[in-house]
N, C-alpha and C positions, 0 to 999 in steps of 0.2 A: 458137170458139165463146163462150168465156167473156168475151171482151172484147166480143162482138157482144150479148150478153145485159146485160152492164153498160151498155153504151151506150143500149141500149133503154129499159133502167130509169131511168136519169138523163133521158132525153129524156120520159119520160112521167111521173116522180115528180119530178126535180129541176130542173125547166127553169130556175129561176132560179140555180141552182148552174152549169149547163150556159152559161147567158148570161156569168155571171160569169167561168168558165174561159175564154171565148172571149176575152172583154175581156182578161184577164190575159196572154193569149199574144200579142194585139196590143200590148199595152204594152211587151212586151221589146224591141220594135222602134221604139219612139217616137224622136225626134229628141232631142238633149242639151237643147234649149230646152223641147221639149214636156214631156219628163220632169220637169224643174225646176219648171216651171209647175203641173203635177198635185201634184207632191209639196210644194210650199211652200203651196198651196191647201189641200191636204188637212189639212196640219198647223195650220194656221191656223183651219179648220173645227172640228175637235177640239178646240183650245184653246179656243174661244167656245163649244162646246156644252159642255165642262166647265165655264167660267165661269157659263153660264146655268142648268144645271140640277144641278149636284153642289155641295153646301154645302161640302164639303172644299175644292173648288178656287176657288170665290167667297171664302172666308176667306183661302185662300194668296194668290191673286192681288190681292185687294182690300188685304191686310195688306202686301204687297210694292209698293202704291203703283200698281198697274196698274187703269185704269178698263175698261169694258166696249170702248170705242173702241180702247183700247191693246192689249188681247187680240186684237181682230179684226185689227190690223194685221199681215200678215205678216212684216213688216221687223222687229218686236218679239219675233219667236218664240223665239229662242235667248237673250234675257234674259230668260224667264219662269223663275222657280224650279224648280230641280229636285225631283223629287220621290223620296223613300227609302223602302226597306222598313218601316224604324223608322217613318215617319210613316204609311205605310197601315195599318200593324198598329195605331198609336194612334188613328188616325180610325175604324177599323171602318167600319160600313155608311155614314157620312156620305159616303163616296166615291161612292156610289150615285147614279145619276142619276135623279132625279124625273120626268123626262120619257119614261122607257122603261118600258114594264110589265114588272113584277117577274118574269113567267112567261118572258122572255127571258134571265134571270140562271141560268147554269150554274157552279154552286161548283166552285172548283178550289183546289188548295192544294199549295204548294211542298214539296219533301221536307224541307227545314231541315236540309241537310247542314253548314250553317255557322251555323246558330243556330236560334232558333225558327221553325217554320214560319209563312207568309203564306197567310191565307185571302182569295182574291180571288173575281171572277165574271168567266166569260168570257159571250159574247154569242151566244145560240142563232142569231141572224141573221147572223152574221157569215160570210164566204164561206170558211171554213177548208178544207172539202173541196177547192175548186177549186186553193187553193193548193197542196196537194200532190199534187192531179192534175197540175199544172202542172211542179213539180219532179221529179216521177217522170219525166214525159215527157223532161225533160233526160238522163235515166239510160237511157232506152229500156226504160222498165218502164210496163206500163198497170195503171190502178187496178183492173181486173178479173182482173189475173194472180194465181196462187197467192203467198203470202208467208209469212215466218216473222217471229217477234217474240221478241225479249227485253227484258222489261218489268219493273216492279214490280207490275205490277197484272194479275190474272186473272180472268176470268169465271167462275162457277160456276152450276151448276144452270140454272134457267130462263133466267136472263142469258146463260148461254154458248149455249143453245139457241136463243133469239130472235138472238143474234149471227150464228151458223151460217146461220139461215134468211134473215136480212138479206143476206149476202155470197152465198148459193147463187148460181150454182155454183162459185164462187172458194173455195178452201181456204185458211184460215188456220191456221199451229201456231204455239202459244206456248211459252216457257220463262220462269218466275217467276225474275227476276233477284234475288229476296231469298232464294231457296232453290237456289242452283246447287251439286249435289252430281255425283259421278261418276255416281250412278244417274240422276240427271234427265237430265243430259247425254246419256246413251245412250239414254234415252227418247226425248228430242228427235231425235237423230240416227235413230233407226229411223223416226219420223215424218217427218223431213225426205225420207229414202230413198224413202216412198210418194208424198209429195205434189210434191217437186222444186220446191220455191219459186223463183220467180225474182227475188226480192228478200228480203234480210235486212235488219230494221229494229231497231236494239239500242241498248242503252248500252253505251258505249265498254268498260268493265270486264267487263259479262256477254258481249258477244263475245269479249274476250280471253280469258275464262276459259274458254269453250267451244274457240275455237282452240288454246289451250294443251294441253287435255286431249286433243284429236285429234291434233295435231303430235308428240305422244309416240309415236305408233303409225304415225305416217306417214299418216294417212288425211285425205281432203278431203271437203267438201261444195260441190260446184262450183254457182255461180248464177250471175246476171247482174250484181248489184250489190248493195253493202252499204252501208247508210246508218248513221251512228253519231250519238250526241248524249249530251248531258248530263254530258261531261266532255273535258277537252283530250285530243285524239288526238295521241298521241306517235308519234313517226317510227318506231320499232320495232314498234309495235302495228300500225300500218299495214302494213309489210311483213309480219308475222304474219299478218293477217287476209287479204290479199290472195294468201298463198299457199296457205291451207286452203280460203278459199272459192274460189278460182280467178277473181275479179272484182275489178274497181276497188272501192275503199273512197271513199263521199262523206262529207266531214263536213259536219255540218249544225248550226245554232244553232236551238235551240228552248227555250222554259221553260213551265211551268205558267202564269205570267202571261201569256205572248205566244207562241202557237204560231207554228212557222214564221216566223223572223226572218230567217235566211240560210242558203244551202247552197252547196256546189261544183257546177259544171258539170264536164262532161269534160275541160275545160283544165286543172282543177286549179291555178287562178291566184287563188286566195284563194275567199271565200263571197259569191255575189251576195246582196246585201240585196232582200228583196222590196219593193221600193222603192214600188210603187202600193199597198202595204198597210201598210207601217213607213216610219218615218224613223228610221235610226239615226245618233247622233251621238258623237264620242269627244271627250271634253272632259278638262282638266286639274282639279287640286284645287279650283281657284275656280269651278269650273262653265263655264268658257270653251272653246270648240271648239279643237282644235288642230289643226296643219297635218298633210297625209296624211303617212303613214309614220311619224307620233310617237304611241308609244303612250300611253293613257289610259285612262279610266273609259269604259264603254259605256253610253249613256244612249238609249232606245228611246221611240218615240211609236206608239202603236196606231191607224191609222186607221179599224178596222173593229169597235171594242169601244166601243159607245155606251152600255151598260149600266154598266160599271164603267171610265169613262175612264183610261186611262194615258198622261199627256202627259208628256213628259221624263222618263221613269222610269229611274232608275238601277238596271240589273240586278245590279250587283255584280261585273261581270266587266271583265277587260281586254283591249284589241285595239287596231288600229289602220286607219285608211283606207288603201287602196292607191292609188296615183297611176295613172293611164293607164286605156285600155280593154282588156278582155278578149278574147282571141283569138276566143272564140265569137261576139262581136258585139252581146250583149245591153247594153242601155242602163243597167241598174241598177248602182249603186255596188256596191264590193267591200270586204270588210274580211277582214284576216288572221285566220287561226283564232285562236281564243280562248285567250289566254296566261295562263290562269288567274283566280282570282277577287281580288277586292279584300282579302278574307280571307287569300290566300296571301301571307302577308307575313313576311319575316326581320327580326328586330330586332335592332340591335347595343347594347353597354353604353352608348354615347354618345346613342342615342336616334334613330338612323337606322332609315328603314324601307324595306326594298328588295323592291319587287313588280313590277319589270319584268326581263326577259333571262333569267329561271330557266329557261324551258322549252326555252331553247337550248342548256342545257348538254352535251347528248349529239347535237346534229345533226350534228357532225363524221362520227359513225359510227353512223347508227341500226341497221345490221345487227348491231352488236355489244351494243348494250343494248335489250332488248324495253321496258322500262319503268323508270321511276325515281320515288323520292320523296323530298323533303327535310324530315327532322325535326330540329327544334330543341328542344334542353332548356331547362330554367328557367335553367341558368347560362350560356346563350346558345351552347353548343356545338351543331355540328352534325353530323348523319350523313346520308351520301346512301347510302339503301336502293336497290339495282338489282337487277333479274331480268336475268340475262345469256343473251344467245343463243348467242354463241360464247364459250367460256370464257375463254379466254388474252386474246383481243383485249377482251373486257369488262372484264378486270382493268386493261389499259392504259388504255381509254377512262374509266373510273371514276376513275383518278388523274389524268388529265388534267381532267376534270369538277370535282375537288377543287382541284386547283390553280387554275382559273378561278374557282370560287365563292370561295376563300380571298382570291385578289385583289380581287374584287369586294366582299366583305364588310369584310376589313381589321380593323383594332382588335384583332389578336391572337386573333381567335375561331378555335377549333380547329375544323377541318373533317375528318370521315374518312369512310371508305366501308365498307359491307357488303353483300356478295351475299347476296339471299334469294330464296326459292323463288317467292313471290308477293307483291304488294302488297295489303294489306288494303283492301277496299272495303266501303261500306255501300250495300245495295240495288242493287248495279251500278254504283257512282259511287264514285271515290278522290278525294281531295285531293292536289294537287301538294305543298303545304307544310302541314306540321303544327308549329306552334309553341306551346310553353309557356312562351318566353321572356317576361318582364315589359315593360312600357314604362316606362322609368326616369323619364319625365316625367310 
């Protein structure tokens, strides 16, 4: 009944979103040629919109020698300058489009886990809801189903009441990722037992904290699907979450700047980019696209945000494009799970910077190690902090990881390991690498 009521609401009150959803579902089955035409046309359209209406982009593109005709030409798109967080922070409101009513601008702010927060605007007219409706459909979840959330934002008072009325008769329960205590987990568990949500949407570290607490007493919280975001999902974490929630875990790639960039389907063969709404490029340090299966920096263009254009925006994350087609048959390109952030850097005394391959240190035995973090001191020495799943095997796995990292870093950098009970996180997020090592150059 809840699904039927939700569908009736959207047919009456969200007709535009319903049409957008139906188009998005159809787009999954486009031919490769049709999809490439859609993607390249949309990217060029957004670049031209940015040039025509955003003072920031006009200065950026003109300063790089691009005329309006150059920007409008799809073949020039990958030559356009890449936009960084620092550039947006400095530009302020000059990024905003002068052609779009200000009432469509919704303030959004990054968490600032790797530096100062960035304040951006989302577009109220963007088809964000149909995007998550489509992805939930992949997981056999309906947007009208009961759900649970572990996020850093909770609604209070009248806002919470308005939210509950908006979603009636569906029920949503929440746990604040900034305040995960044993008592809070027990309260969340009790509410879960009454609601029995079909989907958990959570920050990786928040879900891990809840699952770790429940696993100690052998308890489970069965559901249909678990969706995680906000940090790299380590193999041991996936195994823990699937055992406690008795459901497949789906990695997703989202951000405050650009919601719903990519997500896993049931094949678990990488994350499908929402390619009819975003373009994802993987580039090298010079901003050039790299070949599939080569790790690089993630650059995203949002086709649906006309208020605050994000064209060739460097996310600050690292991943790689995957070759071939997914077994699910969807035409959208796929990326590997995000392998850390550009800020996740190990430095050496000679000045080398190591940013790739670090997440794979424990891939050989994900059941032995639940989670790990690399901590580098100011003298360049490294400690691998790890949470053990199976004590004896974890010690051996950690030793192998230390040997592998020693070989990768070289230069007589000391690498040791230490078992810890938990990895510290901030608001449900944890860094892969924490380094105080100076850059000798």
